[in-house]
N, C-alpha and C positions, 0 to 999 in steps of 0.2 A: 401757762402753756403746758399742756400735759404731754409727756413723752409718748410716742406711738407704741401700740401693742403692749400697753402696760397691763400686767396681770392684775386681776381684781384682788382686793385685800382679803385676808382670811376672815372667817366668820366673826360674829359678835363676840366680844370679850377677849379677842386676841391681844396679848401684851408681849412686850419684849424686854429683855435685860441685856445690858451691854456686856460683850464678852470680856472676861478677865477684869471687870470693873465692878466694884460693889460700893454702895454709898456709905457703909459703915466705916467710920474712921476718917471719912473725907469731908464731912459736913463741918463748916466753920461758921460761927455766928456772923451775921451781917450779910451773908450771901443770899440772894433771892432763891426761893424754891422754884424749880423749873420742871416742865414736863414736855416731852416731844409728842406731837399729835400729827400723825400722817399714816399712810398705808405702809404695811410691812416692807414691801419691795422698795418703796421710796426711801424709807428709813435705812435699809441695808445698803442702798446705793449712795446715800448722802452722808451717812455717819460711819466712817471707818474708825479704826482704833485711835488714830491720831486725833480725830475730831471729837470722839467721845471723851478722850482724856482732857481735851481743852474745855469741853462742856462741864465736866466735873470740877475743873479748876475755877470756873467762873460762877457756878451756881450749886446750890444744894439739889441733888438729883436722887432722891430715894427711889427704890424699886416700886413700880416699874419705871424704867427710863422712858419708854415710849408706849403709846397706845394708839389703836386705830378706831376705837369706839369709846366715846365719852359717856355712854348711857349705861354702862355696867355698874350695878349697885355696889359691887366690891370696891369700886374706886371712890366711894363717898369721902372717906377720910383724906385720901390723897388730894382730891379736888378741893376740899375745904381749905387746904394749906397752900395750894399752888398760887404763885404770884405772877409767873411768866409762862406763857405757852410758846413753844417753837413749833409752828404749824407748817404744813406742806401739802403737796398733792395728796388727795384722799382724806384730808381733815374734814370733819363735819362742820356744819354751819353753827355758829355760836349764837343760838337764839335765847330767849328769856329763860326757858326751862333749864338749859345747860348752864347758863350763867348763874342761875340761882344756886347751883351746886358749887360755884367757885366764888365765894364772897370776897376773897382776897385778891382776885385777879386784877392786875394793873396793866399788863402789856401782852400783846400778841405779836411776836416777831415771826414773820412769814418767810419761810426758806424757799420761796418760789416767786412767781410774778404777781399777778393780780390777786388782791384779797377779796374781791367782790363776792365769790361764792361762800366765803367764811364769815363775813360780817353781817349783822342785822341792825335794824333801827335800835333795838334794845342794847346792842353792843355799844353804840355811840352814846345813847342816853346815860349809860352807866359810867361814862368817862374812861373806858378802857383805851389805852393807846395802841396804835398799830404801826408796824413798820414792814417794809417789803424789800426783797432783794431783786426787784425788777431791773435795776441798773446792771446788776451782774448778769442777769439772764439776757439783757439786751446785747451783750458782747457777741455771743455766737450767732444771734439772729442777724446782726449787722454784717458779720463776716460772711454768712451764708448769702446775704443779699448782694454784697460786693461780688462774690463769685458768680451769682446769677446774672448780674449786670454784664460782667465780662463775657460770660458764655453767651448771653443774648446778643452781644455785639457781633460775635463770630458765628452766631446761629448754631453753635456746636450741638446742643441737645437735640435740635430738630433734624439736623443732617444725620446725626448718629442714629436717630429713630427711623430714618427714611432709607430703607434698604436699596431702593432704586438710585437714590442720590449718592449713596456710598459706592455703588458699583459703577457709576457713570463717569468717574474721574473728573468730577466737577461740572459736568454738562447740565445737571439739574440743581446744583447747589444754590444758584441765585434766585430760585423760586421763593426763597425765604427772605430775600432782601439783600442789601449790600452787607458784606462781611468786613466789619471794621469796628474798632473801639476808639479811633482817632476823631476828635472833633464832634463827639456825640453830645446830645442833650438828654439829660435824665431828669424826670419829674418825680419829686418826692411828695407824696400826699400824707401830711402829718409830720410836724416838727416835734415828734415825740422823743422818748429816750432812744429808741432804735433809729428813728428818722434822723436825729442829730448825728448819731454815730455813722450812719450811712453817708451823710453829706461829708463828714470829715474823711472817711475812707476813700470816697470818690475823688478827693483832691490828688490822689496818687496817679490818676489817669491823665494822659496828656491831652491838653486842649479840651477839657471837659466843661460843659455848661450845665449847671445844676439849678433847677427851679424848685421852689417849695410852695405848696398850697396848704395853708392852715390859717383859718380865720382868727385864731388866738395867738399866733406867733408874733414876736416882736421883730419888725423889719430890720432893726439894727443888729439884733442877735443873728438873724438869718444871714445878713450880709457879712458879718464878722466870721461866720462859719464858712464863707465861700460860695454862698448861693444867693438867689434872688427870689423875693417873695412875690407871688403872683396869684391871681384868681384861678381857681381850678379850671373853669371853662376856657380861660385864656391859655392855660398851660397845655391842654390836651393836643391841639394840632401842631404843637412845636416839638414834642418829645419823640425820641427814638425808643425810650424805655420809660414806662410809668410804674413806679414802685410804691406800694401801699403800706403805710405805717400809722394809720389812724386807729383809734379804739373802737370797739364794738359797742355802740350806743344806739338808742332809738333814732337819733338824728343822722346816724351814719349808715343805717341799714340800707343796702341796695344803692348806695351813693354812686357806684359805678354801674350804671344801667345801659340800656340800649342806646340812648341818645349820646351819652358820653363815650361809649365804646366806638360809636360811629364817627365821633370827632377825632379819634386817633388817626394818624397818618398810616398809609399802607405799610405793612411789614413792621409796625411798632410791636414791642413786646410788653405785655402786662405781667408784672411780678407781684405776687401776693404772699407775704410772709407774716401778715398781721392777723386778720380774721376773715373767714370765708363769707360772713354776712355782709361785708362791704361791697360785694359784687353780686349782680343779678346773674345767677348761674345760667339760666335759660338764654339770656341775651349773649353771654360769653360763649356758650356752646354754638350759637348761630354764627357769630363773627369768626370764631376759630375754624368752624367747619367750612366756611367759605374760603379759608386760606388767606384772608386779608390781613389778619393780625396773628401774633403768636402769644403764648402764655407759659409762664413758669409758676406753678401753684404749689405752695407748701401747705396751704390751708384751703378748704373748700366749704361750700354750703349746699347740701349737708356734708358732714364729715364723719365717716368717709363717704365718698360719692357712691351711688348705686353701682353695682358691678357692671351694668349695661350702659353706663354713662358714655356718651359719644366722646367725651374728653380723653378717655383712656386710649382710644384707638386713633387719635390724630397725631401725626408725626410732629406737627408744629405746636404741640402742648406737652410739657413735662409736668407730671404730678408726683410729688413726694409726700409721704405720710407724716406730716408735721415733724420734720427733722430739724428745722432751723434752731429751735430752742435748745436749752442745755440738755445734754445727754452724756453718758459715760463719765469721764473724768471732769467734764465741764460742770457736773453737779456739785463737785467739791468747792468750786468757786462760789456757788450760791450758799453753801453751808458756811464757808469762811466768812462771807459777808454778814450772814445772820449772827454768827458768833461774835463778830466785831460789834454788832449792834448790842448784843447781850452784854459785852464787856463795857460798852458805853453806858448802858442802862444801870448795870451794877455799880458803876463808879459815880453815877449821878450826872454824867455828861449828856449833852443833847444828842438825840438820835439823829443820824445823818439822813435816813430815808423814811422819816415818819410820814404817814398818810392820814389825812383827816377825811371826814365825810364830805366836805366841800371838794376835796381833790377828786373824789370818785365821780363827780358830775362830768368831768372832762377827760377822765383817763380810764384805761381798761380795768 
């Protein structure tokens, strides 16, 4: 998940050195040689002095500490020696040509969520290991979703956006449906990292019924989490809130289309903090424009929406620019998780969040 309004990386060949840290005198035999690969602004946001010092304790990190372009010829010797890449937003795809320059590469530890843009078939064929901090990034997304569910119950974003409703002392408030979070039914589509966390957080609400739709979920695990596993089409007419947490795959593209939106009860709220491609935007525009259902959208298709999208002008729709994922100090949680993995790798311990090519078939 890419932070909103991210400045583009600087031009080819941009490299960075850690402030007040130099590799000379710090390299110890036995530590893997590492290189950070991500855009400059991501690097500066994720690696403060404390985390740079920890990186140097765990690995050999000759200059440059980080790069945002792997195709610079001057990096040949550095890449020939590197064993571990710490990648992030803005990192290039590791195709055959780039991997040829890194014959000793054994692991890519991704300091963000999905690794899909970074890996290639050649990456897997060469036996390079991969890890992600998607679990750490799931924390703020689940928190954002909980807040969205609570606000949806009170219809707060929609009333706040409706000037006439605000001025009417409540006379028009109920046009958005009943205002309550007591005894609500919330549908979770996708028992993913985020979906599981949302189910757990929802248990804080009084008299909540939580339904989960996921063809790959274990019914016993879902029930242990406090929810009930049901078919998606059976779920839709039962929920007050439908929250999407499925991955963007060919099989999930447009899964919430006109037919399924029409199956939602009047005044239900659709929340999407996953991927915009899960929803048929044209069908959602029609349903929301009618006033029949509401929506809270942190992701859209396309992203961003065209400036003239009807969704921007509807009081029963709240659109945020991909804010749910890690931002600000939350980025340090992802860096810490990646450095934890580096420490495990360096000590020969199993990686906690290792990803295989098979895992990518069903995940983001």
